[in-house]
Structures are given as C-alpha cells and as structure tokens.
Steps between C-alpha positions, in 0.01 A plus 500: 500500500501120489856370463447125539469431127622191321535488124507185294686556176476138387221262592710207616590338830400698807365782283253276322401354835409848625265561210348155547452581869314822414272319260433219742434706814360828372262640241551763228321794660515705179372239255225600261326176594446615861394853407834675462496805277750739343363846570737742329851537362735768373508354150405176321538610138637171368323241718212550750547489877212250535731223378703519820256298710370253241559126532814332362847639448429685176560376148685615189351498148777576255299646215232682703503880484272790588475850357751602766760234436579147616221336699619409849321303769558727797514864609737708284560873504671724250863593526548776754679746275278751322202449733402847616346402837824321596698813426258732678467286811869411500411137570717199421245218488166368379239371745185292523247491784345160578203439726538164668211262450563382856630743757774338701852448627756478221773235528655507154464630146592388148586769245502286187664652191430193282578579132599855584864488406642829370193687626488390863550756782836517677358532850171495692371613836167443675278716719184405692205665670189398688201695372127447475493731200694520177843658568545861396762774526441524876563130561791417729708219355744277689802360315513126565764417239775750437638546148662175388628355174297260288601272216343490155303196382498364855295451811632743760396380846518716812397419856330765714384511859357839585281374782203701372191431295469679164224566248689673214847488350694738276755319287776724366739409218817688417529667260228341281439179303287190536391251765301192400341403830485617861425248778440593862518203736354539846229424753148643506411753767129433543278771643251284689304811600402534136264202520135528600419344836367148447633482145641166391872537424698272270810449713673309220469787251829646388383855577420393855849361554435145387784314327588140416808396700561129434371216283583130487594512130485749214704322236262594217 
C-alpha cells in the first residue's frame, strides 16, 4: 500500500504548481499519442473507455445524444443497481485496465471528471502490475493508490512514488459513474536490451526517456 498520496481539490497556489511540475518534468505514460491503450473494463455502456486517454480535457456538447442517452466525452458506466454481475460478484466498483504506452515509474496521476457533475464517481483507487502479456485473472496487482475521494467536474491530482516500474494500471471507481480523462505522469523505464546490437537509437525520443527540460522563451 502506498500512503504518500497528495490530493489537489482546487488547482490554485501550491496545488497548481504541483500539476505544472508534473507536466514540465514528466510525460503522460498512458497517453494515446505514445501508444497507451485501454484494454478492458467492467462496463462502458454510456461512454467508451477509449476516451480516457485521448488528448484534451474532454468537452461538453449540450444537445448531443446517443441511442443510450446523453453523449459524454469520457468513460461512463451504468448505475450499479440492477446490474446482475455486480450483485453476483458482490463488488462495489467499476474498473478499467490501461496498458501504458511507455512502461515506467509513476510520479503522479490526474483523474479528470471534467463535465461529469451528478454522474462522477465518489472515490477511486489505482492498482498496477508489470507484465509482458495482457493482464488476466491470474495477474497479481499492487495497490499504489488506496481508495480516496474525488470531486466532480474537477481535475483530481494525486502524487505517487511506488519505486517500481509498471506496464499496466487498473483504475477503479466507486461505485460507478464517469471520468473524462486519465493522465499518468512519470519517467520512462527503457529496456536497452530490447535494441539490436549496432542499431541507431534516438536518445531524444520520448519513448527512450527524452524530454524537453528548459527553453529560453515559449511565450507563444
């Protein structure tokens, strides 16, 4: 269990500085743009899990609907009551498994419930594993963020330092609801043995641990 968790309920002052620090010093290991992928989930009846790792914070289109109800830009499950598998398994949450586009050391996460107001989860927790294959029922998960409250229509920032490298995450939300985006800030853990001897390696590539640290000016 990782207990050194810091939550930012409002992005102002020191809290906003923490998020800015993550963005400046680390990369989003789960981003769709670097190969991140949502593999499976317990339920995404109202809005697909793939939205979790897309760019941006998620948008709201007032008059946009689907055959299942209001269109939402995020991952949204059905209400927990009446769902047979929840009753049979006696479980109190929904979950989504994410394969990181870049395996690495996680420093912080952002569980963004942007535009999910009355339908946001009450709490979340996060588990991780290191696996060369897709996780299955035999996978051993390590809890790196214990169950903690989140706010609706907000960025919920948590810091994590597990000291280990991870390849997959399982995001849990209690009891159900919607999350717009999921960001995983950290450092790449590059397997240099995976390169062919004599192969030219782009050391500035983001997947090889490259990152821009400082510029003279970026006003525009």
